[in-house]
N, C-alpha and C positions, 0 to 999 in steps of 0.2 A: 269789553268783557274779556275774560282769560277762556283762551279755547280746550276745548276736552282734548286731548290726546289722542292720537290713534292706534286704535285697538286692533289685533287679527279679527277677522270678520269671520262671520257663519255665512253657512250656502244663500242667505237671504240678504248677507251682506249687512249686519246688524252687529255692533260692537259685542266683544264676547267679555263684558265688564261682569256680567252675572255668574259664569265661572270663577274670575278671580272671586267673586262678591263669598260666593258659598264654600271655597275651600281657604279664606284667609285664615279663618278659624283654626286651621287643623296645620298648614304649615307653610311657611312663608314665601312668596316668588321666588324663583334663581335667582333673576335680577333687581330683587328689591330693593339693595343699598341704592344703586345707578338711580333707580324710577324714582325711589324717595327723595334722592338728591334733587334731580331734575325738577320733582313735584313743588318740592321745600323752595327751591330757589324762584320758579314760577309764583308761588302766593307769594312768596316778600315783594316780588315785581310788584304784582297785584294788589297789594296791601294798602300803598300810596292811596293810589286812585279810589279804592275802596272807603278809606277813610275820609274822603270827603262826600263821597255819595250819602255814607251815613248820616254827615253832619247837616247835608241836605236836607234829610228826610225827616229828622229829628223834628224840624219846622214844622213840617208838613203834618206831623199825627195832631197837632193843636189844630194847626190851619186848614186842615181837609184841601188842600191846594194840590196834591197830585194828583195827576189824571187818577178818576176810579170810575167805572162802568155801575153802572146801577145794582147789578147782580150778577159778578162773574164767578162760573164756576166751572172749573176747569175738571174733567173726567177723567184724566190718569196723569199723574205726574211721578217719575221714579225716583225722585229726590230719596229715599230709604234705603234703596239698593246702590246708591250712588256713596251714601255714609256709611253702607257697609264696605263698599271695596274700597274706600280711599280713607277713613277714619274710623275703621272697625268697630264701629255703633260707638266711637267715643264722641257725646256732644257737648263736653263740658270746657272744651280750651277755649283759647279766644278766638277761633276762626267762625266761632256760632256768634260769638258776642257782637258790640257795635264798633268793635276796634278793626276788625278785617272780615273782607267778603270771603265766600266759600269758592273754590275751586268746580266750575262747571257749569251750567247752564241756571241755576236753581240757589237763592238766599233768600232773607227776610228782606234785605233791601228793596232789590230785584223784585220779587213778589207783591212789594207795596207798592212801588216804581209802576208796575204792568196792572195795577187795580183787583188784584184778584180777592175774591171774596168768601169763595167756597172752594174746597179740593179734596176729590177722592185721592189720597194716597195710594200708588202700588205698593201692597207689602208682596212684594213678587219672590219667589223663590222658583229658582229653574227647574224644567223637567229631568228625573234620573239620567246619569249618564247611559244606561240599559233603557231606553224608551221603551223598549216591547216588557219589561219586569215590572207587573202592576200591582206586585206583591207587597202585605202591609211591609216586610221586615225590611222594604227599600223605601218606602213612601213615608214610613216613619221617622227617619232623619229629616224628610223635608220638613213635616210638622214641626218637628225640634225648631228648623230652621224659620219658619213662618212665626210659629211664636216667637222667636227674639225679633223679628220686624215690628210684628204687632208691639210688643211691649218698649220700641224705638218710637215708636210713633206715641204711644203714651207718654213716656220719658219725653221728648220734644215740647209736647204739649205741657207738660206740667212744669218743664224749665223755662218754657217760654212761652208764657201766658199774655206777654203784649202782643205777639203777635200769632198765637194760634190759641183755639177754643173748639173743645170737643163735639161734633155735631153727633146727637145719637140720632134724630130725628128731621122730616123736612120743616117740624115748626122750631126746631131747634136753630135752622140755617138761617131762615126768618128772622129769628130773634137776635143770632150772633150779626147778621149783615149789618142790624140798624146799629151795631155797637163799635163805630170804626176805633183803630183799621184790624182787630184781630180777624184771622181767617176760620170759618167754619171747617171745621177738619174732619173727615170720613176716611173710612181705608175699603179697599179693594183686594181679594186674593186673584191671582192671575193665572187661572186652568184648576182644574178639581184633582190634579195629581195633588195639593196641597192637603186635601180633605183624606188622603190614604183610606180610600173608600168605607168612609164613615160619616152617615150623616150627623151622628152624634158630635163628630168634631165640625163640620159645618155650621150645626148648632151655637157651639161654643166660640166659634169667630164670631159670630152675629151677637152674642153676646158682651161681647169683646169691642165692638164698634164697626165690624166689618159688613155693610153693605152693599156690595156685590160681589157677585162672583164669575168670573171667566169662565166658560164650561172648558175650553182647554187652553193650553199654550201651545208650545210648538211640538208636542207629542198628541198620540192619541191617548185615552185613559179609559178606563171601567165605565165613563159613561156617555162618553161623545168620541168624535172625529175630529182632529185638526186639519186644516187646511195643508198642513206638511207634516210628516210625509205625504204625498199625495195618494197614495196605497190605502182604501180606505180599511178599518176595521170593524165597524159595526155598520156602515153605510150610513151614518147621520146619529143619531141616539140610539143608544142601546136600553135594554127595558128600563135597568136598573139606572138610564139616563132620563128617562121619562117620567120616572117617581120622583129623581130628585129633584127637577124642575118644579114638580107640584110640591115636594116640601120647600124650595125656595119660595113659593107662591104663599106657602101658609105660614112660613116665619117672617114675611117679609123683606127677602134678600132680594134686591134687582137680579134680573139674571143677563149677562153681560155674552154678545154672542161676537166679538172680535176675537180674532185667531182661530176660530172653526171653519170647518167645511161648508158649503153651499147646502150641502143635503142635513147637515147638523141645524143650521138656521131654520131652513124650512120646516124640519121636525118639531125645533123648539117654539116656533111661533106658532105651529098647530097646536102644541100641548098647553102653550102657559093661558093662564087665567088673567096674567097683569099684562101691562107694557114692558118691552125691553131693551137695553141699551144697546149700541155699541161702542165701548167705552173708548176706543182710539181704529178709527175704519174712516175710508175714504169711497169713491163713488169707483166702480171699478170702468163706468163707459169711458170717465175719464183717462184712468190708468190701468189699465188690464194687468193687475196684480191680485193673486188668488185671496189677499190678506182686505181687498176692499169688496163691494156690497154691489152684484146685478141689480138692472133695474127691476125686475121681477121679483125680487127679493125686498130692495126699497119700497116699492107699494105695496108686498104683506107688512111692512112695518108701518107704513100710514095706517094702515087697518087695525094693525094692533094698538096705534096710537103711542107707539116707542118714539126712541131718539136716536140718530147717529150721528156721534160726535167729532168730528173733523181731525184728523191726526194733522202732526206737522212734519213726519218723519219721512223724508223726503224721496224714500225708493215707494211709497205710495201715493205719494202726488205726482210725479212726472216718469216717463219711463226710460229718460235719461237722468237720473238723481242728481246730477250737475245743475242740472236745470230749474231746481225745486225752488221757489220764492214766497215771499209774502204774497203774489198775485195767485201762484198756484193754489195757495189755501183758498184765498177766496173763490176761484174758479170751482173748485169742488161745492162750498157752500152754496154759492150760485145755483149751480146746476142742480145740487138734492133740493134748494128750495123750491126750484123751478117745477120741478120734476113730480114730489111729492107736498110740498108747503114749507116754509120755515119753521113750523110749528114742531118739525120732525128732525130739526138741527141743533145741534151743539158743537161744545170746543172740546177735543179730549189730547192735548198737545204731545204728551209723551216726552217733554222735556226730561232732561238726565238719564233717557233711556235710549240715544240716538246720541253717536259721535258728534254731531254738528246740527243746528236748527237749519231752516232754509235762509235764504237770503233775505234779509228784512225780519226776520223772526227769531233772532238766535239764543235768546234768551227770554225768560219770563218777564223780563221789563217791557218787553216787545207789543204787547197785546192790543196796544191802542192806536198802533198804526196798521193793525189789521182791521181794527173797525171802520178805522177813518175811511180805509180805503172800500170797505164794503159801503157805507154812507155814498161814496162819491162815485160809488157804479149802481146807485138808484136802490138800494137795501132800504127798506122804511123803518122808521124808529122802532116801531112795535116789534116789527121782524127783528130786529137786531136785539133788543132786548130778551127775546126768545132764545135767542141762538146764545147769547152771552150765559143764560144762566135759568132763566124761566122756567125753558122748556123740560131740562133735566130736572129741576125742582118737582115740577106737575107730573115727571113718571115716580118720582118718590113719592109724591104725596098719595099717586093711585095706587102703588104698588103697596103702600102701608094701608089702604083701604080695604084692599082683596085681601090682605093678611087679617084683619080684624073679621071679615067676613067667614075666612073660613075657619077661623080659630073658635066662631061661636057657631060651626054648623057641625055637620058629621065628619069633618077630613081629620081623620089619625095620623100622627106624626109617622113618620118612616124608623122603622125601630131597627137596631144593631144587633147583632146575637153574637155567642161566644163562636169562634170558628176552630 
């Protein structure tokens, strides 16, 4: 595979791809010519190898000989923000065709090779530069960018139907997964700063195919506290946050607790009428990072019948990220499975949202190696099928059932008013 470049890191060590992505439509980076030259050189060098990979994979579309798990659904993939950062949301050049592979950790042949059958694509837009400013004047630009990212996913699905199909429901996922080789495609927003303090915007995102909303990203918002900054704003959910969780239950949008503070997680698990997910988080006991989940909250997640989707992000796998490997991912899965049951574990890789994957899980083609590792360590086939995707499919089905119940009851939608 072609390695991702090294980016300046933020406080927690994640690449600043997102900052480049949001600003890429405003003005070119200062060193764009040099960067572009290096980037194109790397693409040319790698294209030769990808051409052969595509040729081999074409035969597999008819024969189904490529390893494909029963139903592999990944809860978090940042392919859209990578396209924004490096391709300025242009998807019609031959980089997206069968003639060349893509820069980074994700492209269509590697998704096929990895056996991905369902994917929540993150339509992430970063927090405002002044994270303390929650005004609509600031946040409306983020809504603008979010709609561009949602449109990007729609265009990908329309342009590449051999690879992707839009899934609007759990039933759609089941139907699409039976038709090789398309990927059932859903979306998730990554932080309620992306709704600009408006339940109406949340509902519109749902109508466009967004099926989960992470309550925060790396900033507090009007609804909830993030795990960073460490000083809380609401000490969990605000009153508006409690109402927005109920509204998510009503419309059938999954509540995602990754990135949130521990108090936000406890509040949300108390308020929600439907199962929740962590789209990309790990076990705090295995790696003491505030992006991971303590045992007491994991036990509450079990009571909620939700799912934590284990991420491959190195800093959340090992205290020394250089030690992160495929085995580390298996350690977190097995730890959580032993603690609360494999029914509550899934996969949320965060590919293309990290500068490199852990050793052995460098890109989306490598999932089968993880499942082989889990089998070799005694995880049963039924449990493994749940981790691969059945568990998160069950959550989506339950969320839809709760929504139908609330819509037919006396629950009214959260209104927006002129300010």
